[in-house]
KELUM-124490 format. One record per residue: residue in three letters; x, y, z of N, C-alpha, C, CB in turn. Coordinates in Angstrom, 2 decimals, decimal comma. Glycine has a CB too. Layout:
BEGIN
+------+---------+---------+---------+---------+---------+---------+---------+---------+---------+---------+---------+---------+
| resn |      nx |      ny |      nz |     cax |     cay |     caz |      cx |      cy |      cz |     cbx |     cby |     cbz |
+------+---------+---------+---------+---------+---------+---------+---------+---------+---------+---------+---------+---------+
|  ALA |       X |       Y |       Z |       X |       Y |       Z |       X |       Y |       Z |       X |       Y |       Z |
...
+------+---------+---------+---------+---------+---------+---------+---------+---------+---------+---------+---------+---------+
! end
This chain:
BEGIN
+------+---------+---------+---------+---------+---------+---------+---------+---------+---------+---------+---------+---------+
| resn |      nx |      ny |      nz |     cax |     cay |     caz |      cx |      cy |      cz |     cbx |     cby |     cbz |
+------+---------+---------+---------+---------+---------+---------+---------+---------+---------+---------+---------+---------+
|  MET |  -13,80 |  100,99 |  -41,57 |  -12,64 |  101,98 |  -42,31 |  -12,15 |  101,37 |  -43,83 |  -11,10 |  102,06 |  -41,20 |
|  SER |  -11,95 |  102,35 |  -44,34 |  -11,97 |  101,98 |  -45,88 |  -10,52 |  102,66 |  -46,49 |  -13,51 |  102,72 |  -46,73 |
|  ASN |  -10,31 |  102,36 |  -47,49 |   -9,19 |  103,01 |  -48,27 |   -9,60 |  103,77 |  -49,32 |   -8,28 |  102,09 |  -48,80 |
|  ALA |  -11,22 |  103,90 |  -49,62 |  -11,55 |  105,01 |  -50,41 |  -11,58 |  106,40 |  -50,01 |  -12,62 |  104,79 |  -50,85 |
|  PRO |  -11,53 |  107,26 |  -50,97 |  -11,47 |  108,78 |  -50,57 |  -12,66 |  109,07 |  -49,97 |  -11,25 |  109,78 |  -51,74 |
|  PRO |  -12,47 |  110,01 |  -49,04 |  -13,52 |  110,37 |  -48,01 |  -14,39 |  111,34 |  -48,78 |  -12,92 |  111,04 |  -46,59 |
|  ASP |  -15,98 |  111,16 |  -48,63 |  -16,79 |  112,27 |  -49,00 |  -16,97 |  112,98 |  -48,06 |  -17,92 |  112,02 |  -49,50 |
|  GLY |  -16,45 |  112,69 |  -46,58 |  -16,68 |  113,52 |  -45,34 |  -18,13 |  113,20 |  -44,76 |  -16,53 |  115,13 |  -45,68 |
|  SER |  -18,95 |  112,61 |  -45,21 |  -20,27 |  112,17 |  -44,46 |  -20,39 |  111,32 |  -43,54 |  -21,09 |  111,74 |  -45,15 |
|  GLU |  -19,24 |  110,36 |  -43,64 |  -19,43 |  109,31 |  -42,62 |  -18,27 |  108,45 |  -42,43 |  -20,58 |  108,47 |  -42,95 |
|  GLY |  -18,10 |  107,86 |  -41,71 |  -16,96 |  106,63 |  -41,58 |  -15,48 |  107,33 |  -41,52 |  -17,02 |  105,49 |  -43,06 |
|  PHE |  -14,44 |  106,47 |  -41,79 |  -13,18 |  106,77 |  -41,71 |  -12,34 |  106,49 |  -43,22 |  -12,68 |  105,94 |  -40,50 |
|  VAL |  -11,55 |  106,80 |  -43,68 |  -10,80 |  106,43 |  -44,67 |   -9,40 |  106,37 |  -43,93 |  -10,93 |  107,38 |  -45,90 |
|  VAL |   -8,52 |  105,20 |  -44,21 |   -7,31 |  105,04 |  -43,51 |   -5,97 |  104,87 |  -44,58 |   -7,52 |  103,72 |  -42,53 |
|  THR |   -4,96 |  105,47 |  -44,48 |   -4,13 |  105,64 |  -45,80 |   -3,39 |  104,37 |  -45,27 |   -3,14 |  107,25 |  -46,16 |
|  ALA |   -2,79 |  103,43 |  -46,34 |   -2,07 |  102,55 |  -46,37 |   -1,18 |  102,56 |  -47,79 |   -2,87 |  101,46 |  -46,07 |
|  GLY |    0,21 |  102,47 |  -47,70 |    0,82 |  102,51 |  -48,85 |    0,96 |  103,86 |  -49,52 |    0,19 |  101,65 |  -49,61 |
|  SER |    0,32 |  105,09 |  -48,88 |    0,67 |  106,42 |  -49,51 |    1,99 |  107,00 |  -49,20 |   -0,30 |  107,40 |  -49,13 |
|  PRO |    2,13 |  108,09 |  -49,53 |    3,45 |  108,78 |  -49,14 |    3,52 |  109,00 |  -47,64 |    3,61 |  110,19 |  -49,87 |
|  CYS |    2,39 |  109,35 |  -47,11 |    2,42 |  109,73 |  -45,43 |    2,85 |  108,27 |  -44,83 |    0,64 |  110,33 |  -44,68 |
|  THR |    2,52 |  107,10 |  -45,34 |    2,70 |  106,14 |  -44,44 |    4,01 |  105,45 |  -44,73 |    1,56 |  105,25 |  -44,43 |
|  ARG |    5,21 |  106,27 |  -45,50 |    6,19 |  105,84 |  -45,70 |    7,28 |  106,79 |  -45,38 |    6,14 |  105,38 |  -46,80 |
|  VAL |    6,79 |  107,57 |  -44,28 |    7,93 |  108,83 |  -44,04 |    8,28 |  108,07 |  -42,61 |    7,22 |  110,87 |  -43,91 |
|  GLN |    9,55 |  108,35 |  -42,41 |   10,49 |  107,85 |  -41,29 |   10,98 |  109,26 |  -40,75 |   11,83 |  106,78 |  -41,85 |
|  TRP |   10,68 |  109,50 |  -39,53 |   11,29 |  110,67 |  -38,95 |   12,66 |  110,65 |  -38,62 |   10,67 |  111,01 |  -37,87 |
|  ALA |   13,14 |  111,55 |  -38,34 |   14,67 |  111,60 |  -37,65 |   14,88 |  110,73 |  -36,60 |   15,03 |  112,95 |  -37,03 |
|  THR |   14,09 |  110,92 |  -35,59 |   13,74 |  110,10 |  -34,00 |   13,85 |  108,77 |  -34,43 |   12,05 |  110,34 |  -33,19 |
|  GLY |   13,48 |  108,16 |  -35,70 |   13,32 |  106,70 |  -35,87 |   11,82 |  106,39 |  -35,92 |   14,03 |  105,88 |  -34,68 |
|  THR |   10,91 |  107,13 |  -35,31 |    9,63 |  106,97 |  -35,57 |    9,04 |  106,78 |  -36,87 |    9,13 |  107,86 |  -35,10 |
|  ASP |    7,79 |  106,31 |  -37,19 |    7,12 |  106,29 |  -38,22 |    5,94 |  106,55 |  -37,99 |    7,23 |  105,34 |  -38,83 |
|  ILE |    4,95 |  106,63 |  -39,29 |    3,44 |  106,64 |  -39,38 |    3,21 |  105,14 |  -39,75 |    2,79 |  107,76 |  -40,55 |
|  ASP |    2,44 |  104,47 |  -39,22 |    1,83 |  103,17 |  -39,67 |    0,63 |  103,42 |  -40,40 |    1,51 |  102,22 |  -38,53 |
|  HIS |   -0,25 |  104,28 |  -40,06 |   -1,39 |  104,83 |  -40,74 |   -2,08 |  105,91 |  -40,22 |   -2,26 |  103,94 |  -40,90 |
|  LEU |   -2,76 |  106,93 |  -41,16 |   -3,46 |  107,86 |  -40,72 |   -4,94 |  107,44 |  -41,23 |   -2,89 |  109,20 |  -41,16 |
|  ALA |   -5,81 |  107,94 |  -40,35 |   -7,32 |  107,87 |  -40,45 |   -7,96 |  109,11 |  -40,45 |   -7,90 |  107,12 |  -39,39 |
|  PHE |   -8,74 |  109,36 |  -41,50 |   -9,55 |  110,82 |  -41,44 |  -11,03 |  110,75 |  -41,41 |   -9,24 |  111,74 |  -42,72 |
|  GLY |  -11,68 |  111,36 |  -40,85 |  -13,06 |  111,14 |  -41,07 |  -13,76 |  112,42 |  -39,74 |  -13,46 |  109,17 |  -40,80 |
|  PRO |  -14,94 |  112,10 |  -39,88 |  -15,77 |  113,54 |  -39,04 |  -15,33 |  113,48 |  -37,80 |  -17,55 |  113,58 |  -38,90 |
|  ALA |  -14,96 |  112,39 |  -36,86 |  -14,24 |  112,73 |  -35,71 |  -12,80 |  113,34 |  -35,72 |  -14,21 |  111,63 |  -35,02 |
|  GLY |  -12,23 |  113,27 |  -36,59 |  -10,77 |  114,08 |  -36,59 |   -9,80 |  113,22 |  -37,66 |   -9,96 |  114,11 |  -34,82 |
|  VAL |   -8,55 |  113,44 |  -37,25 |   -7,31 |  112,66 |  -37,91 |   -6,87 |  112,04 |  -36,88 |   -6,14 |  113,48 |  -38,59 |
|  PHE |   -6,28 |  110,58 |  -37,11 |   -5,79 |  109,93 |  -36,08 |   -4,55 |  109,19 |  -36,59 |   -6,82 |  109,07 |  -35,47 |
|  ALA |   -3,13 |  109,23 |  -35,92 |   -1,91 |  109,04 |  -36,33 |   -2,09 |  107,43 |  -35,42 |   -0,63 |  110,41 |  -35,90 |
|  ILE |   -1,97 |  106,58 |  -36,33 |   -2,06 |  105,06 |  -35,75 |   -0,75 |  104,54 |  -35,92 |   -3,15 |  104,05 |  -36,52 |
|  ASN |   -0,57 |  104,06 |  -34,77 |    0,84 |  103,29 |  -34,74 |    0,55 |  101,98 |  -33,79 |    2,20 |  104,35 |  -34,05 |
|  SER |    1,22 |  101,13 |  -34,69 |    0,31 |   99,72 |  -34,66 |    1,76 |   98,96 |  -33,83 |   -0,31 |   98,86 |  -36,69 |
|  LYS |    1,21 |   98,25 |  -32,81 |    2,19 |   97,51 |  -31,84 |    1,91 |   96,15 |  -31,98 |    2,08 |   97,90 |  -30,33 |
|  ARG |    2,56 |   95,33 |  -32,06 |    2,39 |   93,90 |  -32,24 |    3,26 |   93,23 |  -30,95 |    2,96 |   93,42 |  -33,82 |
|  HIS |    2,33 |   92,47 |  -30,12 |    2,86 |   92,08 |  -28,80 |    2,16 |   90,61 |  -28,63 |    2,46 |   93,24 |  -27,52 |
|  PRO |    2,70 |   89,70 |  -29,48 |    2,01 |   88,12 |  -29,48 |    1,95 |   87,82 |  -28,27 |    2,76 |   86,90 |  -30,21 |
|  GLY |    0,65 |   87,19 |  -27,73 |    0,73 |   86,67 |  -26,38 |    1,14 |   87,15 |  -25,16 |    1,30 |   85,84 |  -26,42 |
|  LYS |    1,23 |   88,71 |  -25,13 |    1,55 |   89,31 |  -23,98 |    0,56 |   90,34 |  -23,48 |    2,78 |   89,86 |  -24,13 |
|  THR |    0,67 |   90,38 |  -22,07 |   -0,18 |   91,36 |  -21,42 |    0,08 |   92,93 |  -21,60 |   -0,11 |   91,06 |  -20,03 |
|  LEU |   -0,51 |   93,77 |  -21,77 |   -0,33 |   95,12 |  -21,79 |   -1,40 |   95,65 |  -20,84 |   -0,41 |   95,69 |  -23,20 |
|  TRP |   -0,77 |   96,73 |  -20,06 |   -1,46 |   97,50 |  -19,30 |   -1,17 |   99,24 |  -19,79 |   -1,01 |   97,05 |  -17,78 |
|  TYR |   -2,18 |   99,81 |  -19,51 |   -2,14 |  101,26 |  -19,99 |   -2,62 |  102,23 |  -18,98 |   -2,98 |  101,44 |  -21,24 |
|  GLY |   -1,96 |  102,64 |  -17,96 |   -2,23 |  103,71 |  -17,17 |   -2,59 |  105,08 |  -17,65 |   -1,26 |  103,83 |  -16,48 |
|  ASP |   -2,39 |  106,10 |  -16,74 |   -2,39 |  107,43 |  -17,11 |   -1,42 |  107,76 |  -18,06 |   -2,24 |  108,21 |  -16,06 |
|  ARG |    0,13 |  107,53 |  -18,09 |    0,87 |  107,86 |  -18,88 |    1,91 |  106,72 |  -19,54 |    1,38 |  108,86 |  -18,29 |
|  ALA |    1,75 |  105,92 |  -19,37 |    2,55 |  104,68 |  -19,69 |    1,92 |  103,20 |  -20,06 |    3,36 |  104,49 |  -18,53 |
|  VAL |    2,34 |  102,60 |  -20,96 |    2,16 |  101,08 |  -21,63 |    3,28 |  100,53 |  -21,11 |    2,12 |  100,88 |  -23,34 |
|  THR |    2,97 |   99,30 |  -20,18 |    3,67 |   98,33 |  -19,85 |    3,36 |   97,17 |  -20,70 |    3,54 |   98,13 |  -18,55 |
|  VAL |    4,46 |   96,29 |  -21,02 |    4,36 |   95,13 |  -21,62 |    5,10 |   94,01 |  -21,14 |    4,63 |   95,32 |  -22,78 |
|  ASN |    4,20 |   92,90 |  -20,20 |    4,56 |   92,04 |  -19,33 |    5,20 |   92,62 |  -18,22 |    5,26 |   91,15 |  -19,88 |
|  GLY |    4,55 |   93,87 |  -17,87 |    5,54 |   94,51 |  -16,71 |    6,48 |   95,60 |  -17,07 |    6,47 |   93,42 |  -16,12 |
|  ALA |    7,16 |   95,45 |  -17,92 |    8,37 |   96,34 |  -18,65 |    7,67 |   97,55 |  -19,24 |    9,24 |   95,47 |  -19,97 |
|  PRO |    8,08 |   98,87 |  -18,80 |    7,71 |   99,99 |  -19,68 |    8,08 |  100,06 |  -21,03 |    8,14 |  101,07 |  -19,20 |
|  THR |    7,40 |  100,92 |  -21,60 |    7,46 |  101,24 |  -23,08 |    7,64 |  102,62 |  -23,15 |    6,21 |  100,82 |  -23,89 |
|  ARG |    8,13 |  102,96 |  -24,52 |    7,90 |  104,31 |  -24,82 |    6,85 |  104,40 |  -25,73 |    9,03 |  104,95 |  -25,32 |
|  HIS |    5,69 |  103,67 |  -26,05 |    4,51 |  103,72 |  -26,79 |    4,03 |  104,92 |  -26,78 |    3,58 |  102,90 |  -26,40 |
|  ILE |    3,75 |  105,61 |  -25,50 |    2,72 |  106,81 |  -25,54 |    3,48 |  107,78 |  -25,80 |    1,89 |  107,14 |  -24,32 |
|  ALA |    5,01 |  108,15 |  -25,74 |    5,76 |  109,31 |  -25,94 |    5,96 |  109,32 |  -27,21 |    6,93 |  109,43 |  -25,23 |
|  ALA |    6,16 |  108,21 |  -28,11 |    6,45 |  108,18 |  -29,42 |    5,32 |  108,39 |  -30,30 |    7,03 |  107,04 |  -29,69 |
|  SER |    3,97 |  107,89 |  -29,57 |    2,77 |  107,98 |  -30,29 |    2,42 |  109,77 |  -30,39 |    1,54 |  106,99 |  -29,40 |
|  GLN |    2,52 |  110,07 |  -29,17 |    2,37 |  111,83 |  -29,05 |    3,18 |  112,66 |  -29,88 |    2,77 |  112,38 |  -27,63 |
|  SER |    4,32 |  112,36 |  -29,98 |    5,61 |  112,74 |  -30,84 |    5,12 |  112,75 |  -32,28 |    6,92 |  111,64 |  -30,67 |
|  GLU |    4,75 |  111,63 |  -32,72 |    4,31 |  111,35 |  -34,06 |    2,90 |  112,34 |  -34,67 |    3,94 |  109,69 |  -34,00 |
|  ALA |    1,99 |  112,26 |  -33,58 |    0,71 |  112,70 |  -33,82 |    1,10 |  114,38 |  -33,95 |   -0,42 |  112,21 |  -32,53 |
|  ARG |    1,82 |  114,95 |  -33,00 |    2,37 |  116,56 |  -33,17 |    2,88 |  116,85 |  -34,58 |    3,70 |  116,91 |  -32,12 |
|  LYS |    3,90 |  115,94 |  -35,02 |    4,66 |  115,93 |  -36,06 |    3,58 |  116,14 |  -37,33 |    5,53 |  114,58 |  -36,04 |
|  VAL |    2,76 |  114,92 |  -37,26 |    1,77 |  115,08 |  -38,31 |    1,03 |  116,19 |  -38,58 |    0,95 |  114,28 |  -38,20 |
|  SER |    0,31 |  116,75 |  -37,13 |   -0,35 |  117,91 |  -37,20 |    0,31 |  118,90 |  -37,84 |   -0,68 |  118,30 |  -36,08 |
|  ARG |    1,44 |  119,15 |  -37,85 |    2,69 |  120,51 |  -38,20 |    2,79 |  120,25 |  -39,76 |    4,64 |  120,30 |  -37,29 |
|  THR |    2,72 |  119,26 |  -40,04 |    3,06 |  118,76 |  -41,38 |    1,72 |  118,84 |  -42,24 |    3,67 |  117,22 |  -41,29 |
|  LEU |    0,98 |  118,82 |  -41,80 |   -0,52 |  118,83 |  -42,43 |   -1,24 |  120,47 |  -42,50 |   -1,58 |  117,75 |  -41,31 |
|  SER |   -1,09 |  120,88 |  -41,15 |   -1,66 |  122,22 |  -41,18 |   -1,42 |  123,52 |  -42,18 |   -1,36 |  122,61 |  -40,03 |
|  THR |    0,03 |  123,59 |  -42,38 |    0,29 |  124,80 |  -43,10 |   -0,32 |  124,54 |  -44,53 |    1,90 |  125,15 |  -43,12 |
|  PRO |   -0,30 |  123,60 |  -45,14 |   -0,81 |  123,43 |  -46,44 |   -2,00 |  123,25 |  -46,49 |   -0,32 |  122,54 |  -47,08 |
|  CYS |   -2,68 |  122,87 |  -45,55 |   -4,26 |  122,70 |  -45,40 |   -4,99 |  124,34 |  -45,31 |   -4,60 |  121,70 |  -43,78 |
|  GLY |   -4,10 |  124,96 |  -44,58 |   -4,40 |  126,35 |  -44,18 |   -5,40 |  126,72 |  -43,18 |   -4,75 |  127,00 |  -45,26 |
|  PHE |   -5,25 |  125,62 |  -42,15 |   -6,04 |  125,66 |  -40,92 |   -5,42 |  124,74 |  -40,02 |   -7,50 |  125,32 |  -41,12 |
|  GLN |   -5,41 |  124,88 |  -38,79 |   -5,02 |  124,23 |  -37,68 |   -5,52 |  122,70 |  -38,00 |   -5,64 |  124,93 |  -36,34 |
|  VAL |   -4,67 |  121,49 |  -38,10 |   -5,29 |  120,18 |  -38,13 |   -4,64 |  119,59 |  -36,77 |   -4,95 |  119,28 |  -39,58 |
|  SER |   -5,97 |  118,98 |  -36,01 |   -5,33 |  118,36 |  -34,72 |   -5,37 |  117,08 |  -35,12 |   -6,05 |  118,59 |  -33,27 |
|  VAL |   -4,16 |  116,14 |  -34,37 |   -4,17 |  114,78 |  -34,93 |   -4,10 |  114,30 |  -33,55 |   -2,96 |  114,28 |  -36,04 |
|  ARG |   -5,01 |  113,22 |  -33,27 |   -5,15 |  112,31 |  -32,04 |   -3,92 |  110,95 |  -32,02 |   -6,87 |  111,65 |  -32,11 |
|  PRO |   -3,55 |  110,65 |  -31,35 |   -2,40 |  109,52 |  -31,42 |   -3,32 |  108,58 |  -31,08 |   -0,98 |  109,57 |  -30,39 |
|  VAL |   -3,14 |  107,05 |  -31,56 |   -3,77 |  106,04 |  -31,44 |   -2,74 |  104,87 |  -31,48 |   -4,80 |  106,05 |  -32,39 |
|  ILE |   -2,93 |  103,94 |  -30,46 |   -1,99 |  102,98 |  -30,69 |   -2,94 |  101,84 |  -30,96 |   -0,94 |  102,76 |  -29,51 |
|  SER |   -2,60 |  100,80 |  -32,12 |   -3,45 |   99,82 |  -32,34 |   -2,61 |   98,57 |  -31,94 |   -3,99 |   99,84 |  -33,79 |
|  VAL |   -3,13 |   97,86 |  -31,02 |   -2,55 |   96,58 |  -30,22 |   -2,89 |   95,32 |  -31,06 |   -3,25 |   96,41 |  -28,63 |
|  VAL |   -1,81 |   94,76 |  -31,67 |   -2,16 |   93,45 |  -32,26 |   -1,53 |   92,16 |  -31,64 |   -1,80 |   93,50 |  -33,66 |
|  ASP |   -2,53 |   91,36 |  -31,59 |   -2,29 |   89,75 |  -31,02 |   -1,75 |   89,90 |  -29,46 |   -0,93 |   88,79 |  -32,07 |
|  ALA |   -1,97 |   90,72 |  -28,72 |   -2,00 |   90,62 |  -27,26 |   -2,83 |   89,83 |  -26,73 |   -2,22 |   91,67 |  -26,68 |
|  ALA |   -2,25 |   89,11 |  -25,67 |   -2,95 |   88,13 |  -24,78 |   -4,10 |   88,98 |  -24,15 |   -1,92 |   87,45 |  -23,61 |
|  LYS |   -3,91 |   89,97 |  -23,59 |   -4,63 |   90,82 |  -22,81 |   -4,11 |   92,38 |  -23,18 |   -4,43 |   90,37 |  -21,25 |
|  LEU |   -5,35 |   93,28 |  -22,91 |   -4,93 |   94,64 |  -22,77 |   -5,94 |   95,23 |  -21,83 |   -4,84 |   95,40 |  -24,14 |
|  THR |   -5,42 |   95,80 |  -20,90 |   -6,16 |   96,75 |  -20,05 |   -5,84 |   98,07 |  -20,00 |   -6,13 |   96,39 |  -18,86 |
|  VAL |   -7,14 |   99,01 |  -19,72 |   -6,81 |  100,44 |  -19,81 |   -7,53 |  101,03 |  -18,69 |   -7,19 |  101,11 |  -21,19 |
|  LYS |   -6,73 |  101,65 |  -17,92 |   -6,76 |  102,35 |  -16,58 |   -7,20 |  103,66 |  -16,24 |   -5,66 |  102,37 |  -16,15 |
|  SER |   -7,31 |  104,07 |  -17,57 |   -7,34 |  105,88 |  -17,66 |   -8,76 |  105,98 |  -18,28 |   -5,93 |  106,79 |  -18,88 |
|  ALA |   -9,58 |  106,96 |  -17,75 |  -10,98 |  107,58 |  -17,99 |  -10,81 |  108,09 |  -19,19 |  -11,50 |  108,66 |  -17,01 |
|  ASN |   -9,87 |  108,98 |  -19,34 |   -9,72 |  110,30 |  -20,62 |   -8,01 |  110,06 |  -20,93 |  -10,15 |  112,43 |  -19,84 |
|  PRO |   -7,57 |  109,05 |  -21,58 |   -6,29 |  108,77 |  -21,96 |   -5,78 |  109,96 |  -22,99 |   -6,27 |  107,30 |  -22,59 |
|  PRO |   -4,59 |  110,43 |  -23,16 |   -4,05 |  111,28 |  -23,97 |   -3,97 |  110,43 |  -25,26 |   -2,73 |  111,85 |  -23,41 |
|  VAL |   -3,56 |  109,29 |  -25,09 |   -3,58 |  108,44 |  -26,47 |   -4,45 |  107,40 |  -26,27 |   -2,19 |  107,80 |  -26,93 |
|  LEU |   -5,22 |  107,17 |  -27,59 |   -6,20 |  106,25 |  -27,23 |   -5,46 |  104,99 |  -27,72 |   -7,68 |  106,53 |  -27,89 |
|  VAL |   -5,58 |  103,93 |  -26,91 |   -4,90 |  102,60 |  -27,07 |   -6,01 |  101,35 |  -27,02 |   -3,76 |  102,43 |  -25,84 |
|  LEU |   -6,02 |  100,76 |  -28,40 |   -7,11 |   99,72 |  -28,64 |   -6,58 |   98,63 |  -29,39 |   -8,31 |  100,27 |  -29,37 |
|  GLU |   -7,45 |   97,54 |  -28,93 |   -7,12 |   96,42 |  -29,71 |   -7,47 |   96,74 |  -31,35 |   -7,96 |   95,14 |  -29,10 |
|  VAL |   -6,77 |   95,99 |  -32,19 |   -6,83 |   96,38 |  -33,66 |   -8,51 |   96,27 |  -33,85 |   -5,81 |   95,24 |  -34,78 |
|  GLU |   -9,05 |   95,15 |  -33,38 |  -10,41 |   94,91 |  -33,52 |  -11,41 |   95,73 |  -33,33 |  -10,69 |   94,10 |  -32,91 |
|  HIS |  -11,20 |   96,58 |  -32,31 |  -12,19 |   97,63 |  -31,97 |  -11,90 |   98,93 |  -32,51 |  -12,31 |   97,77 |  -30,56 |
|  LEU |  -11,02 |   99,42 |  -33,23 |  -10,48 |  100,53 |  -34,12 |  -11,76 |  101,08 |  -34,52 |   -9,51 |  100,08 |  -35,42 |
|  ASP |  -12,70 |  100,54 |  -35,61 |  -13,40 |  100,92 |  -36,51 |  -14,70 |  101,48 |  -35,73 |  -13,55 |   99,83 |  -37,50 |
|  ARG |  -15,11 |  100,75 |  -34,73 |  -16,23 |  101,20 |  -33,70 |  -15,77 |  102,36 |  -32,92 |  -16,63 |  100,03 |  -32,65 |
|  VAL |  -14,69 |  102,06 |  -32,29 |  -14,42 |  103,55 |  -31,61 |  -14,47 |  104,60 |  -32,28 |  -13,25 |  103,74 |  -31,06 |
|  LEU |  -13,45 |  104,77 |  -33,23 |  -13,14 |  105,96 |  -33,69 |  -14,34 |  106,43 |  -34,69 |  -11,74 |  105,88 |  -34,32 |
|  SER |  -15,28 |  105,59 |  -35,11 |  -16,66 |  106,02 |  -35,75 |  -17,87 |  106,43 |  -34,83 |  -17,18 |  104,84 |  -36,59 |
|  GLY |  -17,53 |  106,08 |  -33,41 |  -18,36 |  106,53 |  -32,43 |  -18,06 |  107,68 |  -31,85 |  -18,49 |  105,71 |  -31,55 |
|  LEU |  -16,92 |  108,31 |  -32,09 |  -16,39 |  109,67 |  -31,76 |  -17,42 |  110,68 |  -31,89 |  -15,24 |  110,06 |  -32,64 |
|  THR |  -17,33 |  111,88 |  -31,50 |  -18,01 |  113,07 |  -31,89 |  -17,37 |  113,67 |  -33,04 |  -18,09 |  114,02 |  -30,80 |
|  PRO |  -18,29 |  113,94 |  -34,05 |  -17,86 |  114,94 |  -35,12 |  -17,21 |  116,38 |  -34,88 |  -18,99 |  115,19 |  -35,84 |
|  THR |  -15,95 |  116,27 |  -35,41 |  -15,45 |  117,47 |  -35,20 |  -15,01 |  118,29 |  -36,51 |  -14,37 |  117,27 |  -34,30 |
|  LEU |  -15,18 |  117,72 |  -37,52 |  -14,82 |  118,45 |  -38,74 |  -15,73 |  118,23 |  -39,72 |  -13,56 |  118,14 |  -39,25 |
|  SER |  -15,74 |  119,02 |  -40,57 |  -16,93 |  119,36 |  -41,43 |  -16,29 |  118,36 |  -42,94 |  -17,16 |  121,46 |  -41,66 |
|  ALA |  -17,30 |  117,82 |  -43,77 |  -17,03 |  117,18 |  -44,88 |  -16,04 |  117,99 |  -45,63 |  -18,21 |  116,89 |  -45,60 |
|  ASP |  -15,87 |  119,17 |  -45,89 |  -15,03 |  120,02 |  -46,46 |  -13,68 |  119,88 |  -45,79 |  -15,56 |  121,35 |  -46,41 |
|  GLN |  -13,62 |  119,91 |  -44,64 |  -12,20 |  119,65 |  -43,78 |  -11,89 |  118,45 |  -44,01 |  -12,19 |  119,79 |  -42,21 |
|  VAL |  -12,24 |  117,27 |  -43,98 |  -12,01 |  116,06 |  -44,06 |  -11,26 |  115,91 |  -45,38 |  -13,21 |  115,31 |  -43,91 |
|  ALA |  -12,17 |  116,24 |  -46,40 |  -11,84 |  116,00 |  -47,79 |  -10,30 |  116,71 |  -48,18 |  -13,12 |  116,64 |  -48,71 |
|  ARG |  -10,17 |  118,01 |  -47,46 |   -9,23 |  118,82 |  -47,69 |   -7,92 |  118,23 |  -47,15 |   -9,59 |  120,08 |  -47,18 |
|  ILE |   -7,89 |  117,87 |  -45,87 |   -6,87 |  117,30 |  -45,28 |   -6,55 |  116,05 |  -45,99 |   -7,13 |  117,12 |  -43,92 |
|  TYR |   -7,51 |  115,09 |  -46,48 |   -7,17 |  113,82 |  -46,79 |   -6,30 |  114,14 |  -48,32 |   -8,62 |  112,78 |  -46,84 |
|  ALA |   -6,76 |  115,01 |  -49,07 |   -6,04 |  115,34 |  -50,25 |   -4,53 |  115,88 |  -50,14 |   -6,84 |  116,31 |  -50,92 |
|  VAL |   -4,55 |  116,66 |  -48,97 |   -3,15 |  117,12 |  -48,59 |   -2,07 |  116,08 |  -48,24 |   -3,26 |  117,99 |  -47,44 |
|  ALA |   -2,53 |  114,99 |  -47,38 |   -1,88 |  114,15 |  -46,96 |   -1,68 |  113,02 |  -47,81 |   -2,32 |  113,92 |  -45,93 |
|  ARG |   -2,24 |  112,93 |  -49,05 |   -1,97 |  112,14 |  -50,37 |   -0,83 |  112,42 |  -50,98 |   -2,94 |  112,33 |  -51,36 |
|  ARG |   -0,57 |  113,71 |  -51,17 |    0,28 |  114,20 |  -51,80 |    1,80 |  114,10 |  -51,12 |   -0,21 |  115,44 |  -52,04 |
|  ALA |    2,70 |  113,60 |  -52,04 |    4,08 |  113,19 |  -51,66 |    4,88 |  114,52 |  -51,07 |    4,87 |  112,52 |  -53,02 |
|  ARG |    4,67 |  115,57 |  -51,89 |    5,24 |  117,06 |  -51,43 |    5,13 |  117,31 |  -49,95 |    4,40 |  118,30 |  -52,15 |
|  THR |    3,88 |  116,89 |  -49,63 |    3,46 |  117,20 |  -47,87 |    4,60 |  116,57 |  -47,11 |    1,81 |  116,36 |  -47,23 |
|  TRP |    5,13 |  115,41 |  -47,75 |    5,83 |  114,93 |  -46,41 |    7,00 |  114,75 |  -46,81 |    5,35 |  113,68 |  -45,67 |
|  SER |    7,78 |  115,61 |  -47,95 |    8,87 |  115,52 |  -48,56 |    9,96 |  116,65 |  -47,70 |    8,54 |  115,78 |  -50,15 |
|  GLY |    9,24 |  117,62 |  -46,80 |   10,16 |  118,60 |  -46,41 |   10,53 |  118,34 |  -45,10 |    9,67 |  119,92 |  -46,54 |
+------+---------+---------+---------+---------+---------+---------+---------+---------+---------+---------+---------+---------+
! end
């Protein structure tokens, strides 16, 4: 993954320090990163759990056995990003939620088709790059251009 503007042909570009990563929703959630590439748009929510054990089943993530709201918050963020990008892009922009787990002692995923991708940060690039392409090069470039504009996120 890189921070270079996408040409849409391969790989992903990740926003960092752009207007979209400074958005704080009224619910208190925020966008850590957005990734744009042929396989789609991904709202990445980074979660630091140093030395903890995480388990992800069909609908929940637990940290050392305690339930979290990580899945619901990530799904909500992805829906908000989709709504925010779709109108100015002129087409429906689907956004898949991703939780990037940082510094956990162990991550166990027990769902064959999870609604939210939950991955160790080290595996993000490989997993996202290996997904089936769903966007054309022009769509990737358009979405990325819209996401980089401050006015997209100010409304």
